[in-house]
C-alpha positions in Angstrom: 0.0 0.0 0.0 1.2 3.5 -0.8 1.8 5.6 2.3 2.8 9.2 2.4 5.7 10.3 4.5 4.8 14.0 4.2 1.9 16.0 2.7 2.2 19.7 2.1 0.0 22.4 0.6 1.8 24.3 -2.2 1.7 28.1 -2.2 -0.1 28.1 -5.6 -2.9 25.9 -4.2 -1.7 22.4 -5.1 -0.6 19.5 -3.0 2.8 17.8 -2.6 3.1 14.3 -1.3 6.4 12.6 -0.5 5.7 8.8 -0.6 7.3 6.1 1.5 9.4 5.0 -1.5 10.9 8.4 -1.9 8.8 9.5 -4.9 7.4 13.1 -4.7 4.1 13.8 -6.4 2.9 17.3 -7.1 -0.7 17.9 -7.9 -2.5 21.0 -9.2 -5.6 22.2 -7.3 -7.8 22.0 -10.4 -6.6 18.6 -11.4 -7.5 17.2 -8.0 -10.8 19.0 -8.0 -11.7 17.4 -11.3 -10.5 14.0 -10.1 -13.0 14.0 -7.2 -15.2 10.9 -7.2 -17.6 11.9 -4.4 -21.4 11.4 -5.0 -21.7 15.1 -5.9 -19.2 14.8 -8.7 -19.8 11.3 -10.0 -23.0 9.2 -9.9 -22.6 6.3 -7.5 -24.6 3.9 -9.6 -23.7 4.7 -13.2 -20.3 6.2 -12.7 -21.4 9.2 -14.9 -19.7 12.5 -14.2 -22.1 15.0 -12.5 -19.4 17.7 -12.3 -19.2 20.0 -15.2 -15.5 20.7 -15.8 -16.3 24.0 -17.4 -17.6 25.5 -14.1 -14.5 24.5 -12.1 -12.3 27.7 -12.0 -8.8 27.4 -13.4 -7.4 28.8 -10.1 -9.3 26.5 -7.7 -7.0 25.6 -4.9 -6.6 23.0 -2.1 -7.0 25.1 1.0 -6.7 22.4 3.6 -6.5 18.6 4.0 -7.0 16.1 6.8 -6.3 12.4 7.1 -9.1 9.9 6.7 -8.1 6.9 8.7 -4.8 5.4 7.5 -6.0 5.2 3.9 -6.6 8.7 2.5 -7.1 12.4 2.6 -10.2 14.7 2.7 -9.4 17.8 0.6 -11.0 21.2 1.1 -11.1 23.3 -2.0 -11.3 27.1 -2.4 -14.7 26.7 -4.2 -16.2 25.2 -1.0 -16.1 21.6 -2.2 -15.0 19.2 0.6 -17.0 16.0 0.3 -14.5 13.8 -1.5 -12.1 11.3 0.0 -8.9 10.7 -2.0 -7.4 7.3 -1.1 -3.6 7.1 -1.1 -3.7 4.4 -3.8 -5.9 6.7 -6.0 -3.6 9.7 -5.4 -0.5 7.6 -6.3 -2.4 6.4 -9.4 -3.2 9.8 -10.7 0.3 11.2 -10.2 1.0 13.5 -13.1 4.8 13.3 -13.2 6.5 12.0 -16.3 7.8 8.8 -14.7 4.4 7.8 -13.4 2.7 8.6 -16.7 5.3 6.5 -18.6 4.5 3.5 -16.4 0.8 3.9 -16.5 -1.2 1.5 -18.7 -3.4 3.5 -21.1 
């Protein structure tokens, strides 16, 4: 299981996670907001997106986070959204760095 050693808010509103294997992932606030899978953003039964990406501001930021058990984070965004839980496995899976993208199966 992927476990973070350290999680920090970035000044520009993103999130930095240093993983237990030494990898550092940097996420933009908007990309995390669009990746939310809570029931407000994604239909629980059909999986259909409920969130309209065009209404998510380009400068939406992560303002705070708190741990959820030993498996994830609850993120609080500048647009008031705060209902999603991002598991550590999901966060590691959506890492946007070149090395992670190269190893990702399309």
